[in-house]
Gaussian input, Z-matrix of N, CA and C with variables (Angstrom, degrees):
# hf/3-21g

backbone

0 1
 N
 C     1     B1
 C     2     B2     1     A1
 N     3     B3     2     A2     1     D1
 C     4     B4     3     A3     2     D2
 C     5     B5     4     A4     3     D3
 N     6     B6     5     A5     4     D4
 C     7     B7     6     A6     5     D5
 C     8     B8     7     A7     6     D6
 N     9     B9     8     A8     7     D7
 C    10    B10     9     A9     8     D8
 C    11    B11    10    A10     9     D9
 N    12    B12    11    A11    10    D10
 C    13    B13    12    A12    11    D11
 C    14    B14    13    A13    12    D12
 N    15    B15    14    A14    13    D13
 C    16    B16    15    A15    14    D14
 C    17    B17    16    A16    15    D15
 N    18    B18    17    A17    16    D16
 C    19    B19    18    A18    17    D17
 C    20    B20    19    A19    18    D18
 N    21    B21    20    A20    19    D19
 C    22    B22    21    A21    20    D20
 C    23    B23    22    A22    21    D21
 N    24    B24    23    A23    22    D22
 C    25    B25    24    A24    23    D23
 C    26    B26    25    A25    24    D24
 N    27    B27    26    A26    25    D25
 C    28    B28    27    A27    26    D26
 C    29    B29    28    A28    27    D27
 N    30    B30    29    A29    28    D28
 C    31    B31    30    A30    29    D29
 C    32    B32    31    A31    30    D30
 N    33    B33    32    A32    31    D31
 C    34    B34    33    A33    32    D32
 C    35    B35    34    A34    33    D33
 N    36    B36    35    A35    34    D34
 C    37    B37    36    A36    35    D35
 C    38    B38    37    A37    36    D36
 N    39    B39    38    A38    37    D37
 C    40    B40    39    A39    38    D38
 C    41    B41    40    A40    39    D39
 N    42    B42    41    A41    40    D40
 C    43    B43    42    A42    41    D41
 C    44    B44    43    A43    42    D42
 N    45    B45    44    A44    43    D43
 C    46    B46    45    A45    44    D44
 C    47    B47    46    A46    45    D45
 N    48    B48    47    A47    46    D46
 C    49    B49    48    A48    47    D47
 C    50    B50    49    A49    48    D48
 N    51    B51    50    A50    49    D49
 C    52    B52    51    A51    50    D50
 C    53    B53    52    A52    51    D51
 N    54    B54    53    A53    52    D52
 C    55    B55    54    A54    53    D53
 C    56    B56    55    A55    54    D54
 N    57    B57    56    A56    55    D55
 C    58    B58    57    A57    56    D56
 C    59    B59    58    A58    57    D57
 N    60    B60    59    A59    58    D58
 C    61    B61    60    A60    59    D59
 C    62    B62    61    A61    60    D60
 N    63    B63    62    A62    61    D61
 C    64    B64    63    A63    62    D62
 C    65    B65    64    A64    63    D63
 N    66    B66    65    A65    64    D64
 C    67    B67    66    A66    65    D65
 C    68    B68    67    A67    66    D66
 N    69    B69    68    A68    67    D67
 C    70    B70    69    A69    68    D68
 C    71    B71    70    A70    69    D69
 N    72    B72    71    A71    70    D70
 C    73    B73    72    A72    71    D71
 C    74    B74    73    A73    72    D72
 N    75    B75    74    A74    73    D73
 C    76    B76    75    A75    74    D74
 C    77    B77    76    A76    75    D75
 N    78    B78    77    A77    76    D76
 C    79    B79    78    A78    77    D77
 C    80    B80    79    A79    78    D78
 N    81    B81    80    A80    79    D79
 C    82    B82    81    A81    80    D80
 C    83    B83    82    A82    81    D81
 N    84    B84    83    A83    82    D82
 C    85    B85    84    A84    83    D83
 C    86    B86    85    A85    84    D84
 N    87    B87    86    A86    85    D85
 C    88    B88    87    A87    86    D86
 C    89    B89    88    A88    87    D87
 N    90    B90    89    A89    88    D88
 C    91    B91    90    A90    89    D89
 C    92    B92    91    A91    90    D90
 N    93    B93    92    A92    91    D91
 C    94    B94    93    A93    92    D92
 C    95    B95    94    A94    93    D93
 N    96    B96    95    A95    94    D94
 C    97    B97    96    A96    95    D95
 C    98    B98    97    A97    96    D96
 N    99    B99    98    A98    97    D97
 C   100   B100    99    A99    98    D98
 C   101   B101   100   A100    99    D99
 N   102   B102   101   A101   100   D100
 C   103   B103   102   A102   101   D101
 C   104   B104   103   A103   102   D102
 N   105   B105   104   A104   103   D103
 C   106   B106   105   A105   104   D104
 C   107   B107   106   A106   105   D105
 N   108   B108   107   A107   106   D106
 C   109   B109   108   A108   107   D107
 C   110   B110   109   A109   108   D108
 N   111   B111   110   A110   109   D109
 C   112   B112   111   A111   110   D110
 C   113   B113   112   A112   111   D111
 N   114   B114   113   A113   112   D112
 C   115   B115   114   A114   113   D113
 C   116   B116   115   A115   114   D114
 N   117   B117   116   A116   115   D115
 C   118   B118   117   A117   116   D116
 C   119   B119   118   A118   117   D117
 N   120   B120   119   A119   118   D118
 C   121   B121   120   A120   119   D119
 C   122   B122   121   A121   120   D120
 N   123   B123   122   A122   121   D121
 C   124   B124   123   A123   122   D122
 C   125   B125   124   A124   123   D123
 N   126   B126   125   A125   124   D124
 C   127   B127   126   A126   125   D125
 C   128   B128   127   A127   126   D126
 N   129   B129   128   A128   127   D127
 C   130   B130   129   A129   128   D128
 C   131   B131   130   A130   129   D129
 N   132   B132   131   A131   130   D130
 C   133   B133   132   A132   131   D131
 C   134   B134   133   A133   132   D132
 N   135   B135   134   A134   133   D133
 C   136   B136   135   A135   134   D134
 C   137   B137   136   A136   135   D135
 N   138   B138   137   A137   136   D136
 C   139   B139   138   A138   137   D137
 C   140   B140   139   A139   138   D138
 N   141   B141   140   A140   139   D139
 C   142   B142   141   A141   140   D140
 C   143   B143   142   A142   141   D141
 N   144   B144   143   A143   142   D142
 C   145   B145   144   A144   143   D143
 C   146   B146   145   A145   144   D144
 N   147   B147   146   A146   145   D145
 C   148   B148   147   A147   146   D146
 C   149   B149   148   A148   147   D147
 N   150   B150   149   A149   148   D148
 C   151   B151   150   A150   149   D149
 C   152   B152   151   A151   150   D150
 N   153   B153   152   A152   151   D151
 C   154   B154   153   A153   152   D152
 C   155   B155   154   A154   153   D153
 N   156   B156   155   A155   154   D154
 C   157   B157   156   A156   155   D155
 C   158   B158   157   A157   156   D156
 N   159   B159   158   A158   157   D157
 C   160   B160   159   A159   158   D158
 C   161   B161   160   A160   159   D159
 N   162   B162   161   A161   160   D160
 C   163   B163   162   A162   161   D161
 C   164   B164   163   A163   162   D162
 N   165   B165   164   A164   163   D163
 C   166   B166   165   A165   164   D164
 C   167   B167   166   A166   165   D165
 N   168   B168   167   A167   166   D166
 C   169   B169   168   A168   167   D167
 C   170   B170   169   A169   168   D168
 N   171   B171   170   A170   169   D169
 C   172   B172   171   A171   170   D170
 C   173   B173   172   A172   171   D171
 N   174   B174   173   A173   172   D172
 C   175   B175   174   A174   173   D173
 C   176   B176   175   A175   174   D174
 N   177   B177   176   A176   175   D175
 C   178   B178   177   A177   176   D176
 C   179   B179   178   A178   177   D177
 N   180   B180   179   A179   178   D178
 C   181   B181   180   A180   179   D179
 C   182   B182   181   A181   180   D180
 N   183   B183   182   A182   181   D181
 C   184   B184   183   A183   182   D182
 C   185   B185   184   A184   183   D183
 N   186   B186   185   A185   184   D184
 C   187   B187   186   A186   185   D185
 C   188   B188   187   A187   186   D186
 N   189   B189   188   A188   187   D187
 C   190   B190   189   A189   188   D188
 C   191   B191   190   A190   189   D189
 N   192   B192   191   A191   190   D190
 C   193   B193   192   A192   191   D191
 C   194   B194   193   A193   192   D192
 N   195   B195   194   A194   193   D193
 C   196   B196   195   A195   194   D194
 C   197   B197   196   A196   195   D195
 N   198   B198   197   A197   196   D196
 C   199   B199   198   A198   197   D197
 C   200   B200   199   A199   198   D198
 N   201   B201   200   A200   199   D199
 C   202   B202   201   A201   200   D200
 C   203   B203   202   A202   201   D201
 N   204   B204   203   A203   202   D202
 C   205   B205   204   A204   203   D203
 C   206   B206   205   A205   204   D204
 N   207   B207   206   A206   205   D205
 C   208   B208   207   A207   206   D206
 C   209   B209   208   A208   207   D207
 N   210   B210   209   A209   208   D208
 C   211   B211   210   A210   209   D209
 C   212   B212   211   A211   210   D210
 N   213   B213   212   A212   211   D211
 C   214   B214   213   A213   212   D212
 C   215   B215   214   A214   213   D213
 N   216   B216   215   A215   214   D214
 C   217   B217   216   A216   215   D215
 C   218   B218   217   A217   216   D216
 N   219   B219   218   A218   217   D217
 C   220   B220   219   A219   218   D218
 C   221   B221   220   A220   219   D219
 N   222   B222   221   A221   220   D220
 C   223   B223   222   A222   221   D221
 C   224   B224   223   A223   222   D222
 N   225   B225   224   A224   223   D223
 C   226   B226   225   A225   224   D224
 C   227   B227   226   A226   225   D225
 N   228   B228   227   A227   226   D226
 C   229   B229   228   A228   227   D227
 C   230   B230   229   A229   228   D228
 N   231   B231   230   A230   229   D229
 C   232   B232   231   A231   230   D230
 C   233   B233   232   A232   231   D231
 N   234   B234   233   A233   232   D232
 C   235   B235   234   A234   233   D233
 C   236   B236   235   A235   234   D234
 N   237   B237   236   A236   235   D235
 C   238   B238   237   A237   236   D236
 C   239   B239   238   A238   237   D237
 N   240   B240   239   A239   238   D238
 C   241   B241   240   A240   239   D239
 C   242   B242   241   A241   240   D240
 N   243   B243   242   A242   241   D241
 C   244   B244   243   A243   242   D242
 C   245   B245   244   A244   243   D243
 N   246   B246   245   A245   244   D244
 C   247   B247   246   A246   245   D245
 C   248   B248   247   A247   246   D246
 N   249   B249   248   A248   247   D247
 C   250   B250   249   A249   248   D248
 C   251   B251   250   A250   249   D249
 N   252   B252   251   A251   250   D250
 C   253   B253   252   A252   251   D251
 C   254   B254   253   A253   252   D252
 N   255   B255   254   A254   253   D253
 C   256   B256   255   A255   254   D254
 C   257   B257   256   A256   255   D255
 N   258   B258   257   A257   256   D256
 C   259   B259   258   A258   257   D257
 C   260   B260   259   A259   258   D258
 N   261   B261   260   A260   259   D259
 C   262   B262   261   A261   260   D260
 C   263   B263   262   A262   261   D261
 N   264   B264   263   A263   262   D262
 C   265   B265   264   A264   263   D263
 C   266   B266   265   A265   264   D264
 N   267   B267   266   A266   265   D265
 C   268   B268   267   A267   266   D266
 C   269   B269   268   A268   267   D267
 N   270   B270   269   A269   268   D268
 C   271   B271   270   A270   269   D269
 C   272   B272   271   A271   270   D270
 N   273   B273   272   A272   271   D271
 C   274   B274   273   A273   272   D272
 C   275   B275   274   A274   273   D273
 N   276   B276   275   A275   274   D274
 C   277   B277   276   A276   275   D275
 C   278   B278   277   A277   276   D276
 N   279   B279   278   A278   277   D277
 C   280   B280   279   A279   278   D278
 C   281   B281   280   A280   279   D279
 N   282   B282   281   A281   280   D280
 C   283   B283   282   A282   281   D281
 C   284   B284   283   A283   282   D282
 N   285   B285   284   A284   283   D283
 C   286   B286   285   A285   284   D284
 C   287   B287   286   A286   285   D285
 N   288   B288   287   A287   286   D286
 C   289   B289   288   A288   287   D287
 C   290   B290   289   A289   288   D288
 N   291   B291   290   A290   289   D289
 C   292   B292   291   A291   290   D290
 C   293   B293   292   A292   291   D291
 N   294   B294   293   A293   292   D292
 C   295   B295   294   A294   293   D293
 C   296   B296   295   A295   294   D294
 N   297   B297   296   A296   295   D295
 C   298   B298   297   A297   296   D296
 C   299   B299   298   A298   297   D297

   B1=1.4841
   B2=1.4361
   B3=1.3270
   B4=1.4504
   B5=1.4552
   B6=1.3981
   B7=1.3623
   B8=1.5477
   B9=1.3171
   B10=1.4471
   B11=1.4110
   B12=1.2563
   B13=1.4275
   B14=1.4301
   B15=1.3930
   B16=1.5485
   B17=1.5523
   B18=1.2490
   B19=1.4626
   B20=1.6762
   B21=1.2223
   B22=1.4689
   B23=1.5222
   B24=1.3200
   B25=1.4098
   B26=1.4096
   B27=1.3553
   B28=1.5133
   B29=1.5984
   B30=1.2591
   B31=1.6112
   B32=1.4912
   B33=1.4105
   B34=1.4295
   B35=1.5265
   B36=1.3047
   B37=1.4227
   B38=1.4619
   B39=1.3114
   B40=1.3729
   B41=1.4839
   B42=1.3333
   B43=1.4682
   B44=1.4470
   B45=1.3846
   B46=1.5449
   B47=1.5616
   B48=1.3085
   B49=1.4774
   B50=1.5938
   B51=1.2825
   B52=1.4632
   B53=1.5487
   B54=1.3096
   B55=1.4799
   B56=1.4015
   B57=1.3703
   B58=1.5132
   B59=1.5168
   B60=1.5105
   B61=1.4344
   B62=1.5639
   B63=1.3208
   B64=1.5143
   B65=1.4755
   B66=1.2846
   B67=1.4548
   B68=1.5052
   B69=1.3413
   B70=1.4334
   B71=1.5101
   B72=1.3489
   B73=1.5447
   B74=1.4363
   B75=1.3154
   B76=1.5223
   B77=1.4990
   B78=1.2619
   B79=1.4487
   B80=1.5335
   B81=1.3684
   B82=1.4426
   B83=1.5497
   B84=1.4003
   B85=1.6364
   B86=1.4040
   B87=1.3379
   B88=1.5388
   B89=1.5698
   B90=1.4385
   B91=1.4571
   B92=1.4288
   B93=1.3432
   B94=1.4816
   B95=1.5170
   B96=1.3563
   B97=1.4950
   B98=1.5527
   B99=1.4244
   B100=1.4770
   B101=1.5442
   B102=1.2829
   B103=1.4577
   B104=1.4846
   B105=1.3086
   B106=1.4728
   B107=1.5743
   B108=1.2464
   B109=1.4166
   B110=1.5077
   B111=1.2887
   B112=1.4160
   B113=1.5615
   B114=1.3427
   B115=1.3750
   B116=1.5438
   B117=1.3866
   B118=1.4608
   B119=1.4757
   B120=1.3353
   B121=1.4035
   B122=1.5885
   B123=1.3707
   B124=1.4682
   B125=1.5652
   B126=1.3191
   B127=1.5127
   B128=1.3828
   B129=1.3162
   B130=1.4479
   B131=1.5063
   B132=1.3602
   B133=1.4337
   B134=1.5644
   B135=1.3438
   B136=1.4079
   B137=1.6084
   B138=1.3043
   B139=1.4763
   B140=1.5079
   B141=1.3037
   B142=1.4524
   B143=1.5567
   B144=1.3214
   B145=1.5520
   B146=1.4842
   B147=1.3600
   B148=1.5805
   B149=1.6919
   B150=1.3425
   B151=1.4175
   B152=1.5342
   B153=1.3220
   B154=1.3830
   B155=1.5632
   B156=1.4368
   B157=1.4248
   B158=1.4327
   B159=1.1806
   B160=1.5015
   B161=1.4726
   B162=1.3216
   B163=1.5098
   B164=1.5172
   B165=1.3769
   B166=1.4588
   B167=1.5440
   B168=1.4516
   B169=1.3999
   B170=1.5155
   B171=1.3082
   B172=1.4305
   B173=1.6165
   B174=1.3228
   B175=1.4593
   B176=1.5484
   B177=1.2552
   B178=1.5472
   B179=1.4944
   B180=1.3698
   B181=1.3802
   B182=1.6015
   B183=1.2962
   B184=1.3947
   B185=1.4778
   B186=1.3739
   B187=1.4289
   B188=1.4677
   B189=1.3559
   B190=1.4753
   B191=1.5398
   B192=1.3578
   B193=1.4712
   B194=1.6227
   B195=1.4161
   B196=1.3321
   B197=1.5340
   B198=1.3312
   B199=1.5394
   B200=1.4868
   B201=1.2626
   B202=1.4248
   B203=1.5643
   B204=1.3744
   B205=1.4713
   B206=1.5817
   B207=1.4486
   B208=1.4459
   B209=1.5721
   B210=1.3666
   B211=1.4748
   B212=1.5872
   B213=1.3675
   B214=1.5375
   B215=1.4745
   B216=1.2987
   B217=1.3785
   B218=1.5312
   B219=1.3223
   B220=1.3719
   B221=1.5883
   B222=1.3379
   B223=1.3671
   B224=1.5550
   B225=1.3518
   B226=1.4262
   B227=1.5204
   B228=1.3535
   B229=1.4846
   B230=1.4731
   B231=1.2926
   B232=1.4898
   B233=1.4483
   B234=1.3749
   B235=1.5038
   B236=1.4582
   B237=1.3475
   B238=1.4860
   B239=1.4797
   B240=1.4589
   B241=1.3710
   B242=1.5878
   B243=1.4553
   B244=1.4082
   B245=1.5897
   B246=1.2976
   B247=1.3887
   B248=1.4919
   B249=1.2985
   B250=1.5153
   B251=1.5132
   B252=1.2889
   B253=1.4336
   B254=1.5437
   B255=1.3728
   B256=1.5488
   B257=1.5368
   B258=1.2945
   B259=1.4832
   B260=1.5136
   B261=1.3064
   B262=1.3920
   B263=1.5886
   B264=1.3716
   B265=1.4235
   B266=1.4645
   B267=1.3724
   B268=1.4496
   B269=1.6053
   B270=1.3291
   B271=1.4518
   B272=1.4067
   B273=1.2850
   B274=1.5186
   B275=1.5143
   B276=1.3701
   B277=1.4276
   B278=1.5205
   B279=1.3250
   B280=1.4563
   B281=1.4509
   B282=1.3170
   B283=1.4887
   B284=1.5453
   B285=1.2678
   B286=1.5454
   B287=1.5094
   B288=1.3330
   B289=1.3808
   B290=1.5628
   B291=1.3369
   B292=1.4182
   B293=1.5343
   B294=1.3425
   B295=1.4725
   B296=1.4044
   B297=1.3414
   B298=1.4156
   B299=1.4474
   A1=105.95
   A2=116.18
   A3=125.36
   A4=111.76
   A5=114.47
   A6=116.80
   A7=115.87
   A8=121.52
   A9=123.45
   A10=114.01
   A11=115.09
   A12=123.18
   A13=113.71
   A14=115.77
   A15=121.49
   A16=105.18
   A17=116.62
   A18=118.06
   A19=104.63
   A20=112.47
   A21=115.81
   A22=115.99
   A23=116.37
   A24=124.14
   A25=117.29
   A26=117.06
   A27=123.85
   A28=104.00
   A29=118.19
   A30=122.30
   A31=97.24
   A32=112.01
   A33=120.72
   A34=108.94
   A35=115.47
   A36=122.86
   A37=106.11
   A38=118.50
   A39=124.95
   A40=117.97
   A41=117.59
   A42=118.99
   A43=102.46
   A44=109.94
   A45=118.65
   A46=107.79
   A47=115.14
   A48=118.61
   A49=111.39
   A50=118.95
   A51=122.39
   A52=107.41
   A53=118.24
   A54=117.09
   A55=113.30
   A56=116.84
   A57=120.21
   A58=111.68
   A59=114.56
   A60=117.83
   A61=113.43
   A62=112.22
   A63=115.77
   A64=118.63
   A65=115.68
   A66=123.60
   A67=114.23
   A68=112.76
   A69=116.55
   A70=111.26
   A71=118.02
   A72=119.57
   A73=110.85
   A74=120.38
   A75=118.75
   A76=107.47
   A77=123.71
   A78=124.08
   A79=111.67
   A80=114.67
   A81=120.92
   A82=113.12
   A83=112.24
   A84=112.53
   A85=103.44
   A86=121.71
   A87=123.49
   A88=104.02
   A89=114.62
   A90=111.87
   A91=121.22
   A92=112.97
   A93=118.02
   A94=109.35
   A95=114.97
   A96=124.04
   A97=111.10
   A98=108.29
   A99=111.76
   A100=114.45
   A101=114.21
   A102=122.50
   A103=108.09
   A104=116.81
   A105=123.48
   A106=103.12
   A107=115.05
   A108=117.04
   A109=111.41
   A110=119.58
   A111=125.64
   A112=105.95
   A113=118.37
   A114=119.27
   A115=114.21
   A116=118.35
   A117=125.40
   A118=108.45
   A119=118.94
   A120=126.88
   A121=109.88
   A122=113.41
   A123=123.63
   A124=110.42
   A125=116.55
   A126=121.90
   A127=112.13
   A128=119.14
   A129=121.81
   A130=114.99
   A131=116.81
   A132=119.80
   A133=106.63
   A134=115.86
   A135=118.03
   A136=117.11
   A137=117.26
   A138=116.02
   A139=114.38
   A140=117.68
   A141=121.20
   A142=113.03
   A143=110.81
   A144=115.04
   A145=106.67
   A146=116.45
   A147=118.55
   A148=103.84
   A149=118.01
   A150=114.18
   A151=115.27
   A152=119.58
   A153=124.63
   A154=113.90
   A155=109.23
   A156=112.61
   A157=113.18
   A158=123.32
   A159=125.01
   A160=110.18
   A161=119.32
   A162=122.93
   A163=116.92
   A164=112.23
   A165=115.41
   A166=109.50
   A167=118.81
   A168=114.98
   A169=116.56
   A170=113.47
   A171=120.62
   A172=107.33
   A173=112.49
   A174=119.19
   A175=112.50
   A176=118.95
   A177=122.73
   A178=110.00
   A179=119.88
   A180=126.60
   A181=109.81
   A182=118.57
   A183=121.23
   A184=108.51
   A185=125.36
   A186=125.18
   A187=116.47
   A188=115.32
   A189=122.14
   A190=104.22
   A191=117.98
   A192=113.69
   A193=113.58
   A194=115.77
   A195=115.40
   A196=112.37
   A197=112.49
   A198=118.85
   A199=104.43
   A200=121.87
   A201=125.26
   A202=106.61
   A203=117.95
   A204=120.27
   A205=105.40
   A206=116.19
   A207=118.38
   A208=108.78
   A209=116.67
   A210=121.55
   A211=105.61
   A212=118.64
   A213=120.98
   A214=106.41
   A215=125.30
   A216=125.75
   A217=108.52
   A218=118.74
   A219=121.48
   A220=116.61
   A221=113.57
   A222=119.82
   A223=113.54
   A224=113.82
   A225=117.69
   A226=109.23
   A227=119.27
   A228=128.79
   A229=110.99
   A230=117.58
   A231=118.81
   A232=113.51
   A233=121.01
   A234=117.59
   A235=107.32
   A236=123.66
   A237=120.04
   A238=107.50
   A239=120.11
   A240=124.25
   A241=105.44
   A242=118.43
   A243=118.42
   A244=109.73
   A245=120.30
   A246=123.99
   A247=116.08
   A248=112.10
   A249=119.40
   A250=108.94
   A251=116.48
   A252=122.07
   A253=118.95
   A254=110.69
   A255=114.30
   A256=109.37
   A257=117.87
   A258=118.98
   A259=111.23
   A260=117.83
   A261=120.96
   A262=107.13
   A263=113.71
   A264=113.99
   A265=115.95
   A266=114.91
   A267=115.19
   A268=111.24
   A269=114.95
   A270=123.33
   A271=114.04
   A272=114.76
   A273=117.45
   A274=115.35
   A275=121.38
   A276=123.14
   A277=111.90
   A278=111.62
   A279=117.70
   A280=113.82
   A281=114.01
   A282=120.28
   A283=109.06
   A284=116.70
   A285=120.79
   A286=108.56
   A287=121.87
   A288=116.13
   A289=109.61
   A290=119.37
   A291=119.15
   A292=117.11
   A293=117.15
   A294=120.62
   A295=110.16
   A296=125.69
   A297=127.45
   A298=111.72
   D1=138.83
   D2=174.03
   D3=-70.46
   D4=134.11
   D5=-179.64
   D6=-76.83
   D7=130.47
   D8=-176.80
   D9=-107.60
   D10=121.50
   D11=-178.52
   D12=-136.65
   D13=156.83
   D14=177.79
   D15=-94.36
   D16=154.85
   D17=177.13
   D18=-122.99
   D19=174.39
   D20=-176.02
   D21=-65.35
   D22=-14.50
   D23=178.03
   D24=-79.51
   D25=3.48
   D26=172.14
   D27=67.01
   D28=43.80
   D29=173.63
   D30=-131.25
   D31=167.38
   D32=179.06
   D33=-144.07
   D34=133.89
   D35=175.70
   D36=-87.22
   D37=118.34
   D38=174.44
   D39=-101.70
   D40=152.58
   D41=178.06
   D42=-71.48
   D43=163.12
   D44=177.89
   D45=-60.59
   D46=-45.80
   D47=-177.22
   D48=-61.06
   D49=-45.54
   D50=178.00
   D51=-62.88
   D52=-43.72
   D53=-179.38
   D54=-63.93
   D55=-46.22
   D56=-179.13
   D57=-58.71
   D58=-41.89
   D59=-178.95
   D60=-64.88
   D61=-38.80
   D62=175.03
   D63=-66.70
   D64=-41.93
   D65=172.86
   D66=-60.90
   D67=-40.94
   D68=-178.59
   D69=-68.11
   D70=-41.80
   D71=168.45
   D72=-54.69
   D73=-48.88
   D74=-172.17
   D75=-68.81
   D76=-34.84
   D77=177.78
   D78=-60.42
   D79=-48.77
   D80=171.82
   D81=-50.60
   D82=-47.97
   D83=-174.78
   D84=-67.31
   D85=-41.17
   D86=-171.71
   D87=-58.26
   D88=-44.02
   D89=174.42
   D90=-62.13
   D91=-35.78
   D92=177.65
   D93=-58.76
   D94=-47.67
   D95=-178.75
   D96=-55.26
   D97=-48.40
   D98=179.20
   D99=-61.78
   D100=-27.06
   D101=-179.04
   D102=-72.57
   D103=-37.10
   D104=-173.83
   D105=-73.43
   D106=-43.74
   D107=179.62
   D108=-61.59
   D109=-37.02
   D110=-177.80
   D111=-68.21
   D112=-38.64
   D113=179.57
   D114=-69.38
   D115=-30.77
   D116=173.03
   D117=-67.09
   D118=-41.80
   D119=-175.59
   D120=-64.66
   D121=-34.84
   D122=-175.27
   D123=-92.61
   D124=4.01
   D125=-178.67
   D126=59.30
   D127=40.87
   D128=174.17
   D129=-58.20
   D130=162.91
   D131=-174.18
   D132=-74.55
   D133=137.76
   D134=-174.50
   D135=-51.91
   D136=-51.67
   D137=174.18
   D138=-48.54
   D139=-41.82
   D140=177.10
   D141=-56.02
   D142=-45.54
   D143=-178.43
   D144=-68.68
   D145=-40.30
   D146=-170.17
   D147=-65.96
   D148=-37.68
   D149=176.43
   D150=-62.78
   D151=-33.85
   D152=177.74
   D153=-70.12
   D154=-37.02
   D155=170.40
   D156=-65.80
   D157=-43.54
   D158=176.65
   D159=-54.13
   D160=-43.63
   D161=175.21
   D162=-61.26
   D163=-39.83
   D164=177.78
   D165=-71.45
   D166=-37.06
   D167=173.23
   D168=-60.85
   D169=-33.25
   D170=-176.31
   D171=-68.25
   D172=-45.34
   D173=174.54
   D174=-59.81
   D175=-45.06
   D176=175.13
   D177=-57.16
   D178=-46.39
   D179=-179.65
   D180=-62.07
   D181=-39.91
   D182=177.97
   D183=-68.82
   D184=-39.78
   D185=169.37
   D186=-56.17
   D187=-44.57
   D188=179.11
   D189=-59.13
   D190=-54.24
   D191=-171.41
   D192=-61.77
   D193=-35.24
   D194=179.12
   D195=-64.77
   D196=-44.95
   D197=-177.20
   D198=-62.04
   D199=-46.78
   D200=-171.49
   D201=-64.43
   D202=-46.82
   D203=-178.41
   D204=-56.00
   D205=-51.68
   D206=-172.52
   D207=-58.68
   D208=-35.06
   D209=-173.14
   D210=-71.80
   D211=-43.26
   D212=175.95
   D213=-60.78
   D214=-46.39
   D215=-165.64
   D216=-73.51
   D217=-31.30
   D218=-178.00
   D219=-101.04
   D220=-77.24
   D221=-175.11
   D222=-59.90
   D223=-50.60
   D224=-177.13
   D225=-58.42
   D226=-59.74
   D227=179.73
   D228=-49.56
   D229=-46.93
   D230=179.08
   D231=-67.47
   D232=-36.27
   D233=-179.54
   D234=-75.00
   D235=-34.40
   D236=-178.38
   D237=-66.23
   D238=-42.58
   D239=-175.58
   D240=-61.53
   D241=-33.25
   D242=-177.43
   D243=-89.55
   D244=4.91
   D245=172.86
   D246=85.60
   D247=15.61
   D248=177.48
   D249=-90.44
   D250=74.20
   D251=-178.41
   D252=-63.66
   D253=-15.94
   D254=178.82
   D255=-68.68
   D256=-8.52
   D257=173.38
   D258=-69.96
   D259=-26.12
   D260=-177.91
   D261=-69.61
   D262=-44.86
   D263=175.53
   D264=-60.93
   D265=-34.17
   D266=179.81
   D267=-69.22
   D268=-37.28
   D269=172.61
   D270=-56.52
   D271=-51.71
   D272=176.07
   D273=-62.38
   D274=-40.74
   D275=168.04
   D276=-49.85
   D277=-51.54
   D278=-176.87
   D279=-56.94
   D280=-46.45
   D281=-178.92
   D282=-62.11
   D283=-41.30
   D284=178.06
   D285=-62.04
   D286=-39.71
   D287=-179.34
   D288=-74.75
   D289=-34.30
   D290=173.04
   D291=-61.81
   D292=-20.96
   D293=-174.23
   D294=-104.68
   D295=10.83
   D296=173.29
   D297=-58.63

C-alpha cells in the first residue's frame, strides 16, 4: 500500500482506493442535492423535501467522518511522530469548526 503523508503545502497524496471512495460519496451527495432541487422546482410537499435534506445531511456527515478519520490516521499521526505538535492545535481548531 502506498504511504499517505501530508506535506507542508497543505495538500495530501491519497491512495487510489481512498480517492475513489471519497469521490463516490461526493457523487452520491451531488445526486441527492440535484434531486432536492428537482423536488423544489416541481413544488414537492415540504415534508418530502425535508426527508431528502436529512438524507443528504447524513451523507455529508458520513463523508466528513471518513475524511476526518483518514486525516487523523495519516497526517496527524505522521506529524505527531515527527514532532510537529502544532498539528494537534490545527486538529482541535478543525474539530471546533465542525462542531458549530
